[in-house]
N, C-alpha and C positions, 0 to 999 in steps of 0.2 A: 504494500500500500504506500503510495507516494508521500502521504502526509505523516507517516509514523516518525516520531522523534527518535533521536539516538539515545535518549534517556527518559524513562517513565516520569521522572519528577517534573519534566517540562509540561506535563498535562495540567499542572497546578499553576502555570504561569500565564497571565493575561497576554504577555508578549507573544508566547507561542501561538495562542489562538488568534490573535490579531494577524500574525503572519500567515497562518493557515487560511483564515477567512478571506484574505485578499485574493486568493486564487481558487479556492474550493467552492463549488457551487452549492452542493447539498450533501449531507450525509446523515444517516439515521442509525444510531446504535440500537441493537436488539430488534431489528426488523421494523417495518413501517406500521402505521396505525391499523391497517387491516388485520394484523396478527393478533392484536389484543382489543380490537373495537368491541367485540362481543362481551368483554369483561367491563370495559369502561362505561358503556351505556347503561349497565345495571346499577351503577353507583353515582354517576354524574349526569344531571339533567341537561338537556340541550340549551336551556335558558339560563344556566348557572353562570355567575360571574367567576371566571377562571383565571388564575395566575399560572403561567407557564414558566417554571423556574429553569434558568440556564438553557434558554431556547436554542442557542446555537443556530446553525443553518439548516436544521432539520425541517422536513416538510410536515411535521406533526400538526402544528397549529392550523396550517392551510388545509390539510386533509380533514381535520376535525371540523373546520369551518364549512367545508363542502358538504359535510354530512348533517349540518344544521346547528352546530355550536356557534353562537352568535356574539359572544363577548369574551375575548381572550386577550389578556395583557401579558406580553412576552418580555421577560427580562434576561439580560446576560451582562457579564462584566467586560465583555469585549465590545468596545465602541465601534470597531470596524464591522463586527457582525451586526450590531443593532442598526447602524446606518444603512448597511446593505439590505437587510431584511425590510426595514421601513420603506426603502425606495422600491424594492421588489413588490411590496404589497400596499403601495401608496393608495391604490384605489379600491381597497378592500375594507369596507366599513365593518367594525367589530373586532378588527385586529389592530393592536397598538404595540409599540416597541420602545423599551426604555433601557438605558444602560444603568445597571444597578448590581451591587454585591449582595448575594443571597444571605450573607451574615448580617447585613444591615439594610433591611428592606424599608424603603421610605414611604410606606403606606400606613394609614391609621389602622388600629386594631379592628378586627371583624370586617374587613373590606371585601373578602372573597368567600364564595361558597364552595370553591374547590381550588386546590393547589396541585399541580401535576409536575413531576420531574421524571426524566428518563435518562438514566446514566450519569446524572450530575453528581450525586453523592458518591458513586463509584469512582469518578474522576478525582474527587476530593480525597479519596482514600488510596490513591494509586501508589503511594509510597509504602504502604503496609504490606508485609509479607506473611504474617502469621495471623489468621483470622480469629484465633483465640486470644490474642494479646495485642489489641490495637493500642498504639501509643497514646499517652496522655494528651499530646498535642492534637492528634487527629480526633480524639474523643471530644476535646474542647471545641474544635471547629464544627463537628457534627452537632454538638449541643447548641452552639450559636445559631446554626441554620435551622435546626428543628424547633428551637424556641421561637424563632421569627415566623416560621410556617404556622405554628400553633397560634401565635399572636394575631396574624392577619386572617385566620379562618374564623368565620362566624359560627355560633353554636349550630350543630348539625352539619357543618361543612365537612368536606372530606379531603384528605391529603392522599394522593395516588402516587405511589413510587414504583417505577418500573426499573428492574435491576436483574443482574444474574446472581445476586447474593442469596444463598440458601437461608431459610427461616431461622435456623439455629445460630446463624451469624448475625443477620441483619436485625432480627427482633431484639437482640441484646442492646442495640442502639435506640430502637423505637420505644421499648417498654419502660417508660418513665412516667409515673403518675402525674408529675408536674405538667406534662404536655396536655393532659386532659383529654386523651383520646383512647379509643379501643383499636384493636389490630385484627385484621383478617388478611389472609393471603391466598393467592391463586397462582397457577402456573400456565404457561402456554409454550408452544414450540414442539417440534417433533424429536429429532435426535438430540437436540440440546435444549434444555428447558430454561426459560426465563421466568421471573417471578413478578407478580403485580400485587403490591400491598395496598390495602385500603384502610386508612386510619380515620375514624369518625370522631370529630370534636364534640365534646359533651357527653361521651360515653366512657365508662370506667374500663380499665384493663380487666380481662377475664382472670379467673383465679390462676390459671397456668402462667399467664404473662406477668401477673403481679408477683408470683413466686419467682419467676425469672429475674425480675428487678431486684428482689431481695437477695437472690444468690449472687448477682453481679456486684452487689454492694458489700458482700461479706466473704466471698470465696475467691481464691486465686485460680483462674482457669488453667487447664493443662496447656503445655506448649506442644501444639500439633500443627503441622503445615499441611493443608489439604490442597490438592491440585484439581484443576478443571480441564476437561478435554478442550483441545484447541478448536476454535471456530474462526472464520475468516474475517469477521467484520470489525473487531474492536481491539483496543489496547489491553483489554482485560485478560487476554491470553496469558500474560506474564505476571499477574497478581493472583491472590488466592482468597479475596474477600467476596 
């Protein structure tokens, strides 16, 4: 793939994405919208006010718009990306584009009825090698982002996270009572499974997830490195989260 960097840590750099977006037209991690549309429509209504986190140059928002989703605010921390996407969709009412850091969202609380991210959190965790032992620095970044997502969701709103991270790894980040949401997960794909998490604001963690949070606070997890089968579309081949 022409845009793969020489070092995974560059995926956390705005400069890398600016450089990439100057020449790359479009790319979708984990397949296009058609692959998980049947899951999203069950949890996010077509008239919902949606925040697309880390939109990149993906066609996801446009594909959703074409199926009837009419209010999607797209944010990314690459100004090159945001300007290019805004120009590309300049005549598409209902789609807006803003340069913004997911750790510091400049929206009032309870602004959105849904927040969607696809591969963004995976990119933020790209430097991690051991899924059982995420560094304190990465945990703090995740906490900043997830706290902001929870803050901008209105009661009853849903955070939809699309990732390749298995539940016993990713739920350890999501299962915090302070976020004020419940967690469900689904999978899609054939030979290689991806996962779609639905977190509903205003619902409590179920007993299993509440117990997971307690364990994460009191136990030291084992040091085990899991591997994923290779697939052709993403940087995630070389990490284990």
